[in-house]
N, C-alpha and C positions, 0 to 999 in steps of 0.2 A: 504493500500500499504505499510505501514511500515514494515510489516512482510517480503514480498518478496525483499524489497529493500536491507536490510541487511547492511545498513551503518550508522555510527554514527560520529558525529562531537565532537572532543576533544578540549578543550580550557584550556590551562594552564596559569593562571594568576600569573606571577612570582613576579615582583616587579615594583614599580614606583620610578622615580627620579625627585627631585627639584620641588615638588608640591608648589603651591601657599598657603600661610598660610591663614586660613579662620576663626579660632576660636578666633581672637582678641588677642591672646597671642603669636603670632609669630610661630605657628605650626598648625597641622591639624590632625584629627583622621580620616583616610580614609578608606572606604570600596568601593568594586566594585560590580555592578551589570552587569550580562551578559545576553542578550536577543538574541534569534534565533528562528525563525519560530513560534512565539507565545509562546515559552517557556523562563522562566526566572529563574536565580539562582543568589545567592548572597555570597560573600566572608565574611570573619570575619573582624571585625574592628581592625585596628592597630592604637593604641591610641598614639597621641603626636608623630608623626613621619612623617617628610617631604619626607622621602625615605622608605616607607614601603615595607616589604618583606612578600608576601603572600605564593607563592609557592603551590597553590591550583589547583586541577584539576577537571574540570567539563565535562560531558559528555551529549551530546544532540543527541537523535535519529533523523536521517533525514528521513522524511516521503516520499519524492520523490527525488531520485537521479538526475533525468533529470532537475528539476527546481533549484536545488542547486546553480548552477553558478549565477543565477539571483536573489538569496536572499542575505540578508545583515546581518552580525554579528555586534552587537553594544554593546559596553562596556562603561558604565558610571562610573565615580568616584564621590563620594560624601564625605562630612564632616559630621560625626556622631555627632549630637548635644545632644544625650542621654536624651532627653526630649519628645520623642514620635513624634516629628515634622520631616518633611521631611529635610534631610540634605542639607548643602550648596553644590552648584554645584562645581566640581573641574575639570571637562573636560570630554571629551568623545573621543572614537575611533571607526571608522566605517571601516569595512573590507568587501569587496564585495566577494561573494561566489566563483567567478572565481579565487580568489587569494589563496584559501585554498590548502595547500600542501597535498600530500599523505603521509601516515604514512611511516616513514623511511627517508623522505627527508625534514622533518621539521627543523627549527632552531629558535633559540631565536632572535626575532626582537623587535626593539624599535620604537614605533609609537608616533609621537607628539600629544599631547592632543589638540582637536579642541575646538573652542568656540561654545557655544549654540547661541549666538547672537553677534552683532557687539560690544556691550558694556561689554561683559563679560571679566573678568580678570583672564586669564587662563595661565598657564606655566607647563613645565614638559614633561616627556616621560613616557610611559608605556610599559613595556617589556611583551611580550606574546609569546606562542607557539600555533599555530593553525594548525590542521591537521584533516584529515578524515581517518577512518578505515573502510574497506570493510570486513564484515564478512560473509562466505559462509553459506547458509541455510543448515540444517541438511539433510543428505542423505536420511534419511527415509522420510521425507516430500516430497522430490523431486521425490521418488519412488511412493508415495501415490498419488500424484497429477501430472502426467506427463504433463497435458495440462492446466495449471492455468489460470485463466481468465486474470490476469495481462499480461501474456505473450501474449494472443491473441490480447489484446488491443494494445500492443505495436508492435507486429509483425503480421500484418494482412494478409500477403502473405504466412507465413510459414505452417499454418494448411492445406490450399488446396493443397500446393506442396507435403505434406506428404501423404495426404489421396487420391490424384488423382491417378487413375490406369494408368498404363503405355499405351500410345496410340498405340504403335506398337503391342501390344498383342490383342487389341480390335478393330484394324482397319478393319478387314475382316468381322466383324459380322453385318455391315450395320447400318443404321440410326434408325432401329427399336428398337434396344436394348438400345440405349442412354437414353430414360426415365427411363428404369429400373436402369441404372447405377446411375443416378441422385437420384432416390429414395433410393438405397442403401446407397448413400453417406449421405443423410438426416437422415436415420435411424441410420447410425453409428455414426454421430456427430450431434444430435439434438441441442446442445447448441452453434452452431457457431454464430458468430456475424453478424450483418446484411451486412456489406461489404463482408463477405465471402459467405453468402447465395446469394448475388447478382451476384457472380461469379461462382456459383456452377455448371453451365452449360457449363461455358467457360473452366473450368479447365481441363477436359479430352482432349479438343481439342487444347489447348493453351499451351505454355510452361512458367509457371510462373517465372522461373529464368530469362529468357530473358526480361520479363516486369519489374522485379525488377531492372535489370541492367539498363534499360532505365530510370527508375525513379531515380536511384542513381546518374546519371551523368546529371544534368540538367544545361544547360549553361545559362539559363535566370533567374537571381535572385535567382535560387536555392531554391525556396520556396517550392518546391514539394518533398523534401527530406523525406523519410519514418522515422518514429520515432524509428525504431529499430536499425538504424545504430550507434547512440551514445551509445546504450545499450551494444554493443560489446566491452568490455574494456579489454585490454590485462592485463596480470598479472604484468609485470614489470612497475615500476613507471615512466619510461621515456615515454612509449607510452601512459600511462594514462594522462600524462601532455599535450600531443599533442591532445588527444581526448577531453580534456576540453577546449582547445584553439578553436579547430574546433567548438565545440558546443557553444562557446562564440561568434564566428564569425557569426553564423547562428541564434542566438537566437532570435534577433529582426526581422531577415529576415522572419522567418517562420510566423510572424504574418500578413504579407502582401501577399495577394493572387493575387492581380492584378498587371498588368504591365503598370502602367499608365504613364510612362516616354517615352514609345515608341509606335509605331504604330503597329496594328495587321497586320501580314502578312499571308495571306490565302495560305495553302498548301493542296494539294490532298495526302492523306495517303492511301496507299494500303498495306495491311498486308497478305502476302502469307504464309500460314502455311504448307500445305502438299497436296498432291494428292492421288488419289486412282484409281488404274488401274483395268479394268475388268479382265485381264488376271492374275490370281493369281499367276501364275509360273514365271512371268516377275520379273526379279532382275536387270534389266539394269538400268544404271545411268538416272536420269531424271532431268529436269530443267524447270522452268517456265519462260516465256517471257511476258513482259509487253510492250505494244505499245500505245502511245498516240500521234497521228500525226506523227511528225518526231522524237519524243522521243522513243527510244527502249532501254530496260535494261533486263538483264538476272539475275535469281537467281543463287546461287551456285549449282552444280550438286550433287545430293545425290542418293546413291543406297540402296538397301535392305530396301525401305519403310521408310527411315529416313526423318525427317521433315526439311523444310527450314527455317521456322519461321524468315522471313525477313520482314522488313518494308521499304517501298519506299515512299520518300516525294518529290512531284513535286511542283515547284513554280507555283502558279495559273496564275501569270502574263506572265510566259513563255510558257503556254500551247497553242498550235495552233490547237487544235481539241476538239470536244465536245464528242468524243467516246473513251472509255477505252477498249482495248482488251487484254485478258490474256489467254495465250496458254500454253499448257504443252507439252514438247518434250522429247523423249526417244533416248538416244544415243545407237547405236547398233553397233557391230564389225562384219564385214564380212570377207571374206577370204582375205588373204594378208594384214591383219591389217589395212584394210581401214574402217574408221568410217563412219557410216550413221545416220542420224537423221530422225525420223518420228514423226509427230504431232499426239498427241492423241485427240486434239480437242481444241476448243477456246470457251470462254465466253465473251460477250460484255456487257458494262454498258454505259448508257446514263449519262454523268456527271451532267446533270441538275437534276437527280434524286438521286444523291449521298447525303446521310444525312450529317448534320453538327454537330460537337461535340466541346464543349468548356469545359476545365477543370473548376470545379472539377467533371464533369459528369464521370461516369465509363467508361472503355474502351468498345468500340464496340465488341460485340462477333462475331468471324468469323462463317461463315456458309458454307455448301456444295453447290456448284454449278455444274450442269451437263455440261459436255464439249460437244460441237457440232462440227462435222467435216464435210467436203464435202462428204465423202464417206458415212457416217452414220449420218443423222441430230440429232439423239439422241443416242450416242454411250453408250450402256448399261454398267454400272459399271465404266465409266471414269469420275471421278469427282475431283474437286479442292476445297480446304477449304481456303477462304480468306474473308477479311473485307476491306471496301473502305469507307472513310469518309473525310469530309473537316474540317480541323482544322487550328490551328495557331502555331507560333513558341513556344507557351507555352505548347504545347502537350507534355505528358511524353515521347512518342515514338520519339520525334523529334531528340533528341541527338544521339541516336544509329541508326537511320534511314539512308538509302541511300538518299542523298540530291542532288537534280539535280543542284542547284546553286553553290554547293561547290565541284563538281567533284565526287560525289558518296561516297564510302567508304574509301577514302584516309586518312590515319591517320594524315598526316601533314596538312590537311586542316580543321580539326575538331576544335570545340570550346573546350577550356580546361581551368582549374583552376589550377595554381601552387601555392605551398607554399614554399617560400624561407626557407633555413635551419635555425634553431635557433643558433645563434652565441653567443660565450661566449670569454671573455679574459682569457687566461691561464697565470698566473704569476709564473715565476720561479725565485726564489731568490738564487743566488749562494753564500754561505757563505765562505767556506774553504774546503781545502782538507789536507789529513793526509797520512802518510806512502807511499808516492808516490815512485814508483820504476821505474826510467827512464831508457829509452834504452841505453842512453849514460851517464853512471854515472861520466865520466871523467870531465864533464863540471860543473864549480863550481856554477855559477849563471844562470841557464837556465831560459828563458822567457816562461811563461806559460799562456794560456788562456783557457776558458771554452766555448764550443760551444754547443748550444741547437738546435735540429731539431725536428720539428713537420710536418710530410708530406713533403711538398715543402718549408716550412718556415725554415730559417736558420738565427740564431742570435748568435753573439759572445760578450763576455765580453772584457774588457780592458786587457791588457797584464800586468803581474806582474812577479816579479823576486823572485824565491825561494831563502830563505836564506839571502835576503837583510835586511837593517836596517829598511826599511818601514814596511816589514811584521812582523819583530820581532823574527821570528823563520824559520825553514826550511819548515814550513807548509804554503803555500801561501793563502791569504785571499783576497776576492774580496768584498762581501756584495753588489752585483750588482743585479738589476732586469732586467730579459728578459721577454717580454710580447708577447705572441702569440695570434692568432685568431683561435679558435677551433670550429668546426661546428658539430652539432648533425646529425648522429651518429658520435661519436668522432673517431679520428685516434686511433689505438689500443696503440701505445707507443710513448712516448716522449723520444728521444735518447739524453743523456747528454755525451759529449766527452771532455776529458781533452787532450790538445794538447801542444806539445813542439814547440813553434814557432822558436827556434833556429835551429832545424834540420828538422821542418816541418813534424813531426811524431806524431801519436796519442799515448798518454800514456795508455789510457784505456777509456772505456765507461760503461755507466749504463743506464738501460731502466726503465722507469716509466710507469705503466699501467694507461692511461688516464681515462678511465671510472670510476675507483675507487678513483680518486683524490678528495680531500676534497673541498666542496663548501662553499663559504661564501657570505653573503650579504651586510656586512658593515665592517667598520674598527674597531669595538669595540674589536673584538678578533683576534688574530693573529693565522694563522694556525700552526700545529705542524711541526717542522723541523725533518728531518730524515737523517739517514747515509745510503748511498748506496755503495756497494762494486763495484770498477772499475775492468773490466775484459779486458785484452789484447787478443793477439791471442791464438792459442792453447798451444804454449809453455809458456805463461805467464797467467794462469787463475786468478791470483790476482796481481793487480798493484797499490793497494792503495784503499782508500775510499774518498768520497765526501759528504759534508754536504750541504744540499739543503732544501728549503722550497718551496712546490708546492701547488697552490690552483686554483680553477676556481672562477674568480670574477663574482659573480652574480649581484652586485650592479651597474654595469656599463651598459650603452647601447652601443652596438657595432654599430658604424657608418659605413654603407655600401653605403653611398651616401654623396654628398656635405652638410655641415651643414646648408647652406641657403636653401636647397631644401629637407630637410629631411621630411619623412612622417610617421616616427614612433620614439617615444622617450621613449619607455618603457624599463625597466630594464630587463636583461636577466633572473634573478630569478623570477620564478612564484609567490613567496611569496609577492613580492613587486608590483604586478600588482594591478592596480585600475580599478574600474568599467568604462566602457565607458560612455561618456557624450553625445553622439549622434550617428547619423546614416548617412552615406553618400551613396546615391543612384545615380548610373550613368546609363544613357541610351545611348548606342551607336547606334544612329539612322541611320546614313548613310553619304556618301560622295559624293560630286558633282565635276565634271569637273576635274577629275584626268587625269594627263598627262601620256601618255605611257612611261614606263621605260624599256622595252624590246621588242623584235620582236617575232612574232608568225609565224612559217613556213617561216621565212625569207622575209615575204611580207608586214606585217603590224604590227604596234605597239600595245601592249596590256599591261594590269595591272591586276594582281591577288591580290587584296588588303585584308588585314586583319588588326585588331587593337589590340594593347597591352596596357593595363592600369595596372598601378602600384601604390598601396598605402599600406604602411605597409609591411608585410610579404607576402601579397596576390598578386600575379599577375594573371590577367585574359587575355585570348586570345579568340577573336571572330573566328567564322569560316571564311574561306577564300572564297571570292566571285570571282569566276573565269571570266576572260575576260570581265570585265565591268568597264567603266570610271565613272559610277554613282551607286555604289553598295549600297544596303540597308540591313543592318545587323539587325537592331531593337533588340538588346540583352540588357538586364538590369542585372546589377550586384550591389552588396551591400557590405559595409565595416563598421565595427565598428570604431568609432572616439574616441581617447583617449586624444587628443590635438587639439584645433582649429587652432593653428599657424603651420600647416602642409600643404604639397603640394601634389596634385594629378598630376600624369604624365601620358599622354595618347600619345602614338605613332602610326603611321600608316606605314605600311611596305608592300612590294611587296613579295609575297611567291615564293622563288626559290628553296626550299628544297623538294617540292614533286616531282620534276623531277631530274633524275640523268644523269650524263655525260656518256661517253663511258666507263669509268673505274669504274662505279658504285658508284661514290661519289656524295653526294647531293650537290646542289648549295648553294649560299648564299642569304639571304634575303636583299633586297635593301631598304634603308630608303626613305620614302616619306615626312615625316615632323612629328613634335610632338608639343604638347601644354601643358602648365602647369597651373593649377588653384589652387590658395592659398585659403584654406577654410576660412580664417579669413576675406576674402574680400566678402564672401557671406552672404546674409540675411538668417537667420534661418527660416525653414519651408517655403521656397520660391522655386519655380521650374524655373530654367533657361534653356531655350531651345534657343540655338543660334548657328550660323555657324561660325567657326574659320578658318582663312586662314592657309595653311600648307606650310610655307616657309622652305627651306632646303638649306644648304650651300654645294655646289658641287665644284669640282675642277675648273669648268668653271665660277663660280660665284653664287651668291644667286638666287633662282628661287622659284616661287610660284607653287606648284604641285597640288593644288586644294583647296577644302574646306571640312571640316568635321563638321557634325552636331551632337551636344552633348546635352543631357538633364541632368542636374545635380540638386539635392536637398539634402541640408544639414538640417537634422531634429534634433532638440534638445528638450528633454523632460523636462529639468530642466534649467532654466535660471541662478539659483544660482550657480550650477556646471560649467556652461560656464563662468560666470564672475569670479569665483573663480580661473579657469585655468590660467587667465591672471596675477594673483598674485603669482603663484607658479613658481619655476625654470623650465627652459625648460628641462634640463637633470636630471638624478637621482643624488642622494646626493653624490655618491662616485666621481662624476666628479668634485666636488667643494672641498670636504675634502682631497682627494688624487688625485689631477689632473694628467693627463698624459701630457707630454710636447707637444707643437704644431708639433714639427718635428715627434715625435713618433706617435701622433694621426693621422698625415696625412699618414704616412707609414702603419699604422694598417688599415686606411680606404681603401687604395688601396688593401691591402691584403685581407680584407673582401670582396671587390668587385670582386676579382678573384675567391674566395671560392664560392660565390653566382653564379657567372657566370659558374663555372665548375659544380656545382651541377644542375642547371637548364638545362644545356646542356646535362646531363645524364638522363633527364626525357624522357617519351615516350608519344607523340612525343616530341623531343627536342626543347627547346627555344634557338635559336641560340645565339652564343656568340656576333655577331655583334648587335643583338637585345638588350640584356641585357646591353652591354656597352653603346649603344646610349641612352637607357632610363635612365641609372645611370650617365651619363655624366662623364665617367671614364677619359676622356682627358682633363679635365679643368686645370690640373697642367702643360700641355705642353705649351711651349712658343708660343705665337701668337701675331703678330703685330696688328692685328685687335682687339683682346681682350684688349691689352694694350691701344690702342687708345680709346676704348669704356669706359674702367674704367677711363681713364684721364679726358674725357668729362663729366663722371658721377660726378667725384670729383669737377670739375669746376662748373657743374650745381648746386651742393650743396652750394659751396662757392659764387656762384652768388647772393644768398640772402643777404650775409654779405656785398657783393660789392654794392648792391642796397641800403642797409642801409647806407653805407658810402657815397654814391652819395647823398642821401636824406639829410643826416646831412651836407654835403659840400654845398648843395643848401641853406639850412637855414643859414649857416654860411656866405655865400657870398650874402645874401638878394636876391636870385633869384626871390623869390615870397614874397614880403614884408608883406602882411597879415599873411602868415604862420610864419614868423620869429617873428612878434610881438606876435602871439598867443603863440609861444614857450617861449617867456619872461614871459608871464603871467602864463604859465603851470610851469615854473621854480620857480617863485615866490611861487606858491601854493604847490609845492613839498617841497621846503625848509621850508617854515613856517609851513607845516603840514605833517610832515615826516610819521606819522602813516597811511596816506592815500595811500602811494606808492604802497604796495603789493595789497591791495583791488582794487586799480585802475587798476593795471596790469592784474590781474586775471579776472576782470570784463570785461576789454578790449578784452582779449583772448576769454572769453565766448561768448561775442556778435559776435566777428568775426566767430567763429566756428559755431554758430547758423545760422548766415546769409549763410554760405557757405554749410549748410546741404541740402538745396533745390537744390543746383547745383551739388551735388555729382554724381559720375558715377554709375548708377544703371543698364544700360541696358545690357551690356555684360562685364563679368569678364575679366580683362586684361590677355592677353596670350603673346605668342612670339612677339617681336617687332624687325623686321629687321633694323629699323632706329636707335633704341637705341643700337643694336649690331654692328652698322657700316657695316652690311653685304652688303649693296647697295653702299658702297663708298670704297671698298677694291680693290686693284689692283691684276692683275693676278700672279704677283711674290709673293706678300704676301700670296695670296691663296695656291700657290703651297708649299710655306714654311710651312703653317699651316698643309697641308695634308702630308707633309713629315713625314716619321717614325722616330723613335729614336732608334739607331743613324741614322744619315742621309744617304740617298741613292743617293743623287744628285752629279753631277760632281764637281770637285774641284773648277772650274771657278765660278760656281753658289754659291757654299759655301763661297768663297772668297769675292764675291760682298755682300752677305747677312751679312757677318761678319763685313765688313766695315761699312755697314748701321747700324748695332747693335752697333759698336763702336762709331759712331756719335751720336746715341741717348743716349748712356751711357754717353758720354762726356757732353752733356747738363745736364743730371741728376746729373753728378758729380759736375758740376759747381753750380748747385742749392743747393746741399747739402753743398758745401763749404761756400756759402753765409749765409746759415742758421747757420752753426757752427761759422762764424765770429761774428754774432750778440750776441751770447752767450758769446764768449770769450771776447768781448768789455765790456760787463757787469761784467765778473769776473775781468777784468783788473782794473776796477774802484775801486774795493775793495782790490785788492792786491798790490797797489802802484807800478804797473809797469811803469806807467807815473806819476812821483811824482807831477808835475805841475797840471795835471788834477784831481788827487786824492785830492791834497790840496784845489783846488777851490771847489770840492765836499764837502769836510769837512767844509769849511767855510759857504757854502750854507746850510748845515745840521744845523750848530749852528744858524744861522740866522732864519732858518725856524722854529727851536724849539722855539726861543724866540718870533717870530711873532705868531705862533699858540697859544702860552701861553697867548698873550695879545688879539689877534683878535679871536672873536667867530667863531665856525666852520661854522654856517649858513652864516655868512657875507662872509667867504672865498668861500663857494659854489656859492653864488650869484655873487660875483666878478669874479669868474672863469668862471661861465656860460655867464655873460654878456661880459666878455673880449673875449671868444670864439665866441660869435655871434655879435661881434661889426661890425659896418658898414664898407664896403669896403674903405670908405674915410679914415678911421683910420687904415687901414691895409697895410703893405708893400708887395712888390713882392718877397722878398727873404725869405729863409727858416728861421724858428724861432731859436732863441738861443739854446734852449735844443736840437733840432735836429742837429744843427752845433756842439755842444759840444759832443753828442754821436757819431757822424760819425767821429770825430778826435780820438777817443779812439783806442789804438792799439789792433790787433788781433794777432793770431799766424800763419796767412797766409804767413807772411814774412820768417817764419822758415821752411816752406815746401820745400822739395827737388824738 
């Protein structure tokens, strides 16, 4: 397989920095060994150098390009002892195959050296360039072997499709010639693989492209994806990156062929391929009609002997008959353009005799059946080709089939998988401008600013004055960063405009081609700055030039959801990607007791429910079950997990987009509820099958819309990787070495949300804007009295532990329980006399408490949405109306005035609390600033006496005396505040100087 693969991995070992000295003389003689796919190479030894420079290039042939993302590249550093023995270990670097860059997009990256064990003493970084090169095979070899075995192994559907004869041409020859055709095919291609031979008889009668399409779009766990899809790799590097990501998402998924998290749903599958009319001259359009009890459905109408090749899936629970009737009808036009239909015949099947099929069994081959009519019991030459079988939702034909429970072939009700666009931060550094030609040269000191625009994003720099003393010359200087969010495929141009704020006119503009902008992954190297000419209108083709620095920041993770609800923390650059640590499997089983959210035919309520699950960049959408309050989806999906401290979000919606109003516009999907599951609260390799309530906040109040049954399993193959994830930072390195401000980060997050919403709304079928915003919680920044109360009580709940400790100490101090107070006296003696036992006692006490609480931990159901914690059940109607009000407000002025007064009263209490906190700090500052000379003088005398006293009295005696004095009996205690408290409260603050 190495020959047809034509790919090689290139590793450039550049240099290492700050290595640990290992030779006993304060230095090291380092060399590196590189291992990949059983191959091993070694660099030269750099003697006595803690910052060795190798710059050596190594090439490794890749034997299997499909398995490259799952392989590991390992580089080990050793200290050369020059005595024939194995060198001392200096560290290692492991890089997953999914992080390899394509040739042309590689860069120098510094990887921290990892320890071999917990006790290893390792430090330093290793600079590497890792990329792969695809080499096209020679043209002569391709011509000599047009059908290589490797191609057949990876593309089992392609050879039958090429070799199959056209069905239309041999349709009239009858069934007698079909064995001859099969023999011809076997003679022409005797080396076909077994899967192709098993389908040799089916190939002339069926359409392989349709079958391939059914396999490619599998809604349940997607484990039936053919192997040839990842092989089709485009030439441009951008598409190849996405291809590797898709393959990484499904690498572990393909290993599992059973859908053990959901129940099997039986479906009756009927595949109608084509018909054959005894009248050879008839070219009238024909269609097939399927009837099962009250269920009746038609195929599309085809003429000129074309195939229907349609699959129909009937939910077995919804069938009300044991007889399947398939009839073929011909549409004929009579005089006066009147259409008439005539039945060619009918064929009936007893459903109790229909065979069963479960993947990975091969598809059932369609057969010819004779049509019988009332006029002629056996109409000569009228046949229909079809196949019928009982299967489950795991059948390859399910996704593209007409489905009885989701309304047929409506695109808006089908199950789909969406991938959110890959987001980057685009940093524009505006340095300065030169040779500006203003439209109003009479103004001596015009105010200028630079405006950057990328799509709908618009950011401006601060204003500066040309020719002022601050700039030093007539060339204004800014040195400001403008950060944009860019989504692949990128917007074509970044427009940079210099504007004159004095007159409100643009001076000139320049355009930067975004796809060709330099990309960087760390802060070690600064991108190159460039000069761009500014162009005005047609009369002013040159108005100056601007000096800027533009780069795509690949070292950041672009947040498109709230930080506490994030589901993906990977950097934008593929070179920084890490191998997944586990697999998340979610089975959407069903929902119960859903409430009606709309009316059907104006008489009764109904719900057309579907589920959306989001984790990382992958969004999944189940099929829509129409008009059911207890829908059963039983679909299973899989995600790769890169960090355990992430959140899975699942929302339930009512589908309103498959119906259109009188103007042809689709409706909006209504929210039914959502749940969130944090992966860190799940036990590894355990299945959770639970029902979660679906609360939703409506303008009329909180309401429980029903329950959803979800099965979740978080699988982890390496406990070491899972534990190591808890010790690493949440976000990539650039977020800490060059952080973005909180205000800018929040603004960029909402920009990223809008980009993701717009891109998913352009999919087919679209994922509605209201759905994406509800799943991403895009309105968390909007003021809400309910959320403010909930956050306040959350803070009070956390501080209640401290208050409980204070009450416990006060009980000991006041001798509320004398045995406990006496025991605390003994404990104080032990702590003071043996201070080395303090920390061991504290940690042992914490260990015992946590061990005792382990058996009482919450294991049954992972926590989800809590209406009580959210104060959704204790909110008033006016507060709800304020929360659902848009921004800016659309309410009457009287309502806004009342809400404003209420907000002022609340802010007044917060203002008083802030003033009291500030007064305590000002009293402490006044004690050291001699603002009150008498108070500061008393404090100076106390400090002198305390210094002399502590010099004479041992510290242990002071601790014992202070402890016994604090816990003295109430008989020796007064009712008034203590002297230190009285003294501190009398210190002055700045409150008396406030206006």
